[in-house]
TORGU-80809 format. One line per 2 residues: number of its first residue (from 1); their letters; for each residue x, y, z of C-alpha. Coordinates in steps of 0.05 Angstrom, whole numbers, plus 5000, padded with zeros to 4 digits. Example, Ala and Ser with C-alpha at 12.3 -4.5 7.8 and 13.67 -1.06 7.14 Angstrom:
// TORGU-80809
1	AS	5246,4910,5156 ~ 5273,4979,5143
END
This chain:
// TORGU-80809
1	QV	1587,8650,4257 ~ 1648,8615,4286
3	QL	1689,8666,4323 ~ 1750,8664,4368
5	VE	1773,8726,4404 ~ 1840,8729,4442
7	SG	1855,8777,4498 ~ 1906,8788,4552
9	GG	1968,8805,4512 ~ 2012,8864,4528
11	LV	2081,8886,4548 ~ 2116,8849,4604
13	QP	2187,8847,4631 ~ 2228,8783,4627
15	GG	2209,8736,4683 ~ 2138,8763,4685
17	SL	2072,8729,4673 ~ 2012,8738,4629
19	TL	1947,8699,4620 ~ 1917,8697,4551
21	SC	1843,8683,4542 ~ 1805,8658,4482
23	AA	1730,8667,4479 ~ 1693,8623,4430
25	SG	1625,8638,4400 ~ 1583,8608,4346
27	FT	1599,8537,4368 ~ 1611,8497,4430
29	LD	1680,8473,4449 ~ 1660,8403,4471
31	YH	1681,8366,4409 ~ 1737,8412,4387
33	FI	1810,8412,4403 ~ 1843,8479,4415
35	GW	1912,8506,4400 ~ 1953,8566,4418
37	FR	2001,8588,4364 ~ 2049,8645,4356
39	QA	2086,8681,4301 ~ 2144,8728,4309
41	PG	2167,8774,4254 ~ 2207,8737,4203
43	KE	2192,8669,4233 ~ 2143,8615,4216
45	RE	2080,8604,4256 ~ 2090,8551,4309
47	GV	2047,8511,4356 ~ 2057,8533,4428
49	SC	2007,8490,4464 ~ 1947,8448,4445
51	IS	1893,8411,4483 ~ 1846,8356,4462
53	SD	1771,8363,4462 ~ 1763,8329,4529
55	GG	1825,8361,4559 ~ 1858,8295,4570
57	DT	1917,8306,4523 ~ 1961,8367,4520
59	YY	2021,8388,4479 ~ 2074,8439,4494
61	AD	2130,8463,4450 ~ 2198,8447,4479
63	SV	2212,8521,4486 ~ 2154,8532,4534
65	KG	2151,8468,4573 ~ 2149,8481,4647
67	RF	2131,8554,4637 ~ 2064,8554,4600
69	TI	1999,8519,4619 ~ 1939,8509,4574
71	SR	1869,8499,4602 ~ 1798,8499,4577
73	DN	1730,8510,4607 ~ 1680,8480,4559
75	AR	1620,8504,4600 ~ 1643,8576,4590
77	NM	1669,8566,4520 ~ 1736,8593,4543
79	VY	1808,8572,4533 ~ 1868,8599,4571
81	LQ	1943,8601,4566 ~ 1980,8617,4630
83	MN	2049,8641,4613 ~ 2101,8646,4668
85	NL	2175,8664,4668 ~ 2168,8699,4602
87	EP	2230,8708,4559 ~ 2245,8758,4503
89	ED	2241,8699,4455 ~ 2168,8692,4472
91	TA	2153,8758,4438 ~ 2102,8745,4382
93	VY	2030,8751,4361 ~ 1992,8695,4396
95	YC	1932,8662,4363 ~ 1881,8613,4388
97	AT	1851,8565,4338 ~ 1804,8506,4338
99	GW	1795,8443,4298 ~ 1762,8376,4300
101	GY	1775,8305,4280 ~ 1842,8274,4295
103	YS	1877,8314,4349 ~ 1937,8352,4324
105	CL	1979,8413,4341 ~ 1999,8430,4270
107	PT	1974,8498,4245 ~ 1949,8467,4180
109	EY	1899,8425,4219 ~ 1862,8486,4248
111	PY	1809,8517,4203 ~ 1786,8572,4250
113	WG	1830,8625,4280 ~ 1825,8686,4324
115	QG	1853,8754,4306 ~ 1914,8748,4351
117	TQ	1940,8786,4411 ~ 2009,8816,4416
119	VT	2056,8793,4471 ~ 2120,8833,4480
121	VS	2173,8812,4530 ~ 2225,8866,4539
123	S	2265,8901,4592
END
């Protein structure tokens, strides 16, 4: 069974940091690209950051550039999203997802998704 499980979300003050983790099971990450997506109430799901199967190519949404960093450890079947200088606008449920084939950071290109983890940035 293909499974992705996110962890690391929580409540943080503006300017704080969180690290999200995504543990993959049922498959190996080697030939899969990975994406972090988020969805806030009343807003569409958006791509936050994506990374190619070999880690050579990364994508960041304009809103998080310079603040978030995506990384992957294929040997451990783990993906991470380091989030620094968090802003209230970052509040959302964050999902990790995986896909294969042509690398993309569009939600429609990701067939497997985790359950999501809540990130709340508030003073």
